[in-house]
KOLRO-623741 format. One line per 4 residues: for each residue y, x, z of C-alpha. Coordinates in steps of 0.05 Angstrom, whole numbers. Layout:
# KOLRO-623741
Y X Z ~ ... .
This chain:
# KOLRO-623741
79 386 -46 ~ 119 449 -65 ~ 186 442 -81 ~ 175 485 -148 .
116 436 -174 ~ 155 399 -237 ~ 143 335 -261 ~ 122 362 -326 .
61 408 -277 ~ 43 344 -243 ~ 30 306 -303 ~ -10 353 -333 .
-57 350 -276 ~ -56 274 -275 ~ -84 277 -339 ~ -131 324 -325 .
-163 282 -268 ~ -146 214 -280 ~ -200 200 -354 ~ -253 207 -285 .
-213 145 -257 ~ -212 109 -312 ~ -288 116 -329 ~ -301 83 -260 .
-251 31 -276 ~ -299 22 -337 ~ -359 18 -311 ~ -340 -35 -265 .
-320 -75 -316 ~ -400 -70 -338 ~ -410 -128 -282 ~ -347 -161 -262 .
-307 -207 -322 ~ -232 -209 -313 ~ -202 -201 -237 ~ -170 -144 -265 .
-113 -131 -215 ~ -171 -146 -156 ~ -214 -79 -190 ~ -144 -42 -194 .
-125 -55 -121 ~ -192 -29 -98 ~ -178 35 -132 ~ -111 43 -111 .
-143 36 -39 ~ -191 97 -54 ~ -127 136 -77 ~ -92 133 -25 .
-157 126 18 ~ -137 64 61 ~ -177 9 82 ~ -168 -61 33 .
-178 -132 57 ~ -203 -185 0 ~ -188 -259 9 ~ -206 -301 -39 .
-253 -378 -39 ~ -335 -357 -43 ~ -361 -341 -117 ~ -307 -305 -142 .
-351 -233 -149 ~ -313 -194 -87 ~ -368 -169 -54 ~ -399 -159 -134 .
-340 -113 -140 ~ -351 -79 -84 ~ -424 -55 -106 ~ -405 -37 -164 .
-341 8 -139 ~ -392 42 -96 ~ -445 52 -145 ~ -401 79 -197 .
-376 131 -146 ~ -444 151 -129 ~ -422 140 -48 ~ -462 118 5 .
-456 45 10 ~ -470 -5 65 ~ -462 -78 67 ~ -454 -116 131 .
-459 -186 144 ~ -411 -216 193 ~ -440 -273 224 ~ -413 -308 291 .
-476 -285 335 ~ -458 -207 312 ~ -447 -157 360 ~ -405 -95 364 .
-470 -45 371 ~ -497 -76 308 ~ -441 -42 277 ~ -431 16 307 .
-498 35 348 ~ -521 43 413 ~ -552 91 457 ~ -633 83 449 .
-684 100 517 ~ -742 141 497 ~ -801 135 559 ~ -836 193 536 .
-782 241 532 ~ -746 207 598 ~ -678 210 553 ~ -626 176 504 .
-617 186 447 ~ -560 158 391 ~ -580 112 344 ~ -522 102 296 .
-500 42 268 ~ -489 29 191 ~ -418 41 195 ~ -431 109 184 .
-433 115 116 ~ -377 124 59 ~ -358 53 43 ~ -369 6 93 .
-372 -79 57 ~ -351 -118 112 ~ -381 -178 79 ~ -336 -245 110 .
-302 -211 158 ~ -272 -257 181 ~ -334 -304 211 ~ -349 -256 267 .
-314 -267 333 ~ -248 -219 350 ~ -296 -172 396 ~ -335 -158 338 .
-274 -146 296 ~ -243 -109 349 ~ -296 -59 350 ~ -274 -38 282 .
-203 -16 300 ~ -227 58 324 ~ -272 78 271 ~ -211 43 228 .
-155 87 257 ~ -186 148 272 ~ -244 150 237 ~ -290 157 279 .
-332 117 334 ~ -341 125 409 ~ -417 121 431 ~ -435 117 509 .
-367 167 522 ~ -388 206 466 ~ -344 212 398 ~ -377 212 331 .
-338 229 267 ~ -347 185 213 ~ -369 206 143 ~ -322 236 96 .
-282 186 51 ~ -299 136 98 ~ -269 70 71 ~ -273 -4 93 .
-266 -59 45 ~ -270 -128 81 ~ -284 -189 36 ~ -246 -257 75 .
-255 -330 57 ~ -191 -366 66 ~ -179 -385 147 ~ -167 -457 140 .
-241 -460 121 ~ -287 -481 172 ~ -329 -435 218 ~ -270 -378 208 .
-230 -333 263 ~ -164 -304 247 ~ -165 -231 251 ~ -131 -201 309 .
-54 -178 286 ~ -69 -100 300 ~ -132 -102 261 ~ -98 -134 197 .
-50 -78 205 ~ -99 -18 199 ~ -119 -51 124 ~ -71 -25 78 .
-73 -87 31 ~ -100 -154 41 ~ -106 -174 -39 ~ -105 -238 -51 .
-147 -263 -115 ~ -152 -328 -151 ~ -202 -373 -205 ~ -220 -333 -267 .
-189 -359 -330 ~ -211 -410 -376 ~ -246 -347 -422 ~ -262 -308 -374 .
-303 -359 -341 ~ -336 -373 -413 ~ -351 -297 -409 ~ -384 -303 -341 .
-431 -360 -364 ~ -452 -325 -426 ~ -468 -256 -381 ~ -507 -305 -339 .
-561 -310 -392 ~ -582 -231 -385 ~ -599 -176 -340 ~ -543 -148 -292 .
-535 -86 -324 ~ -554 -20 -268 ~ -486 10 -255 ~ -488 88 -270 .
-453 141 -218 ~ -396 175 -259 ~ -357 204 -211 ~ -367 245 -148 .
-339 260 -87 ~ -300 322 -114 ~ -276 287 -171 ~ -252 229 -128 .
-223 290 -77 ~ -180 314 -148 ~ -154 242 -155 ~ -131 239 -90 .
-97 304 -84 ~ -64 291 -146 ~ -43 218 -123 ~ -1 269 -61 .
32 307 -108 ~ 66 250 -145 ~ 144 254 -135 ~ 182 209 -91 .
261 214 -100 ~ 301 201 -39 ~ 335 140 -62 ~ 253 111 -71 .
246 130 -1 ~ 301 91 30 ~ 295 30 -17 ~ 220 35 17 .
259 36 85 ~ 301 -24 66 ~ 245 -71 38 ~ 203 -71 105 .
258 -72 152 ~ 290 -137 126 ~ 223 -164 149 ~ 253 -152 213 .
282 -212 244 ~ 339 -164 267 ~ 364 -134 201 ~ 384 -212 185 .
379 -212 110 ~ 403 -276 79 ~ 356 -324 76 ~ 298 -273 104 .
308 -269 184 ~ 298 -350 193 ~ 237 -344 151 ~ 195 -285 185 .
180 -295 269 ~ 156 -224 268 ~ 165 -160 217 ~ 125 -109 188 .
108 -47 232 ~ 122 25 210 ~ 54 31 184 ~ 79 -12 130 .
126 34 108 ~ 77 94 105 ~ 27 44 70 ~ 79 13 17 .
90 96 2 ~ 22 111 -18 ~ 7 57 -49 ~ 68 61 -92 .
46 136 -110 ~ -26 112 -125 ~ 5 58 -170 ~ 46 102 -203 .
-22 146 -226 ~ -66 82 -245 ~ -17 53 -284 ~ 18 108 -321 .
-8 166 -302 ~ 64 187 -281 ~ 88 245 -232 ~ 146 202 -196 .
145 141 -165 ~ 208 75 -188 ~ 228 20 -160 ~ 181 -25 -199 .
118 17 -171 ~ 135 -8 -99 ~ 152 -77 -120 ~ 81 -87 -149 .
52 -60 -85 ~ 98 -103 -33 ~ 52 -165 -29 ~ -13 -132 -18 .
20 -86 32 ~ 67 -132 67 ~ 33 -202 66 ~ -17 -192 120 .
37 -156 162 ~ 94 -217 172 ~ 79 -275 218 ~ 113 -331 191 .
165 -379 223 ~ 150 -443 249 ~ 212 -464 203 ~ 180 -431 144 .
116 -465 160 ~ 141 -531 159 ~ 176 -524 97 ~ 105 -501 70 .
132 -436 63 ~ 79 -374 58 ~ 77 -299 64 ~ 89 -287 -15 .
152 -335 -12 ~ 173 -297 38 ~ 159 -231 13 ~ 193 -253 -59 .
256 -270 -22 ~ 255 -197 5 ~ 251 -168 -56 ~ 311 -214 -82 .
350 -186 -22 ~ 346 -113 -25 ~ 382 -85 -72 ~ 339 -40 -124 .
367 28 -135 .
């Protein structure tokens, strides 16, 4: 961003491109009742060009929301059902031998698309989950020693049932860290559940594509321009460093065994910009944007101590302590 670009100019550009994102949100609302926070986090992940992990019990419309997002954006979409017998080649592809030609050809797997829905990602063993690492980080896949770039706007949206449910595997820490956010969703409100019941009596609407790849790139470019003052940058750094035991923050260091990596610092800045865009159409980031995104960015990047687990303290409780102890600018 040029230093000469004023907040007024940035907000003028946001006002120009934001209606497209609002149309995508409205289109998703045609099939998703409530769950506004989940939908907003999906859009934030899209605007920040990062991968999103969604956790919740079965039946909360996680898969439907991801499918609706892809449909509204007119992006190529593949759904992969993760199961205990899934192999890495089922995701990435493989080399296929042709006896007639006497040569090998590359058969690309379903990961070669814009949006990948990794459904119930924690039902597959670690070797399959790890197969996603290169794709998520480098946005490329290596097959038989050759690198193949993934399509533009490649994004993994993974759903996960709670770890304590039978037949699930915890994600490796290295893979969890590649997710920009981990979004937790809960049961709908009573009124939303009544509306869901009423809608089941009718036909499921077919969603229209209301945005293109060009629209998405324009929105991402506007988000990237959003101004973040030095004091907010320092606040983000202080929050992430407070999760580490060597920071010795009161009431925090005893709760967290392993803190967040520098990747969390980058993710918190990117999502705070996207939150400023989505929530208020602002051309600048405030500490409240950072606070709003901190739980989603940090909850899967910290490892609790035995003492915290014994006391029934979860990751979100520890993050609340961090937000309380770090001075807000």
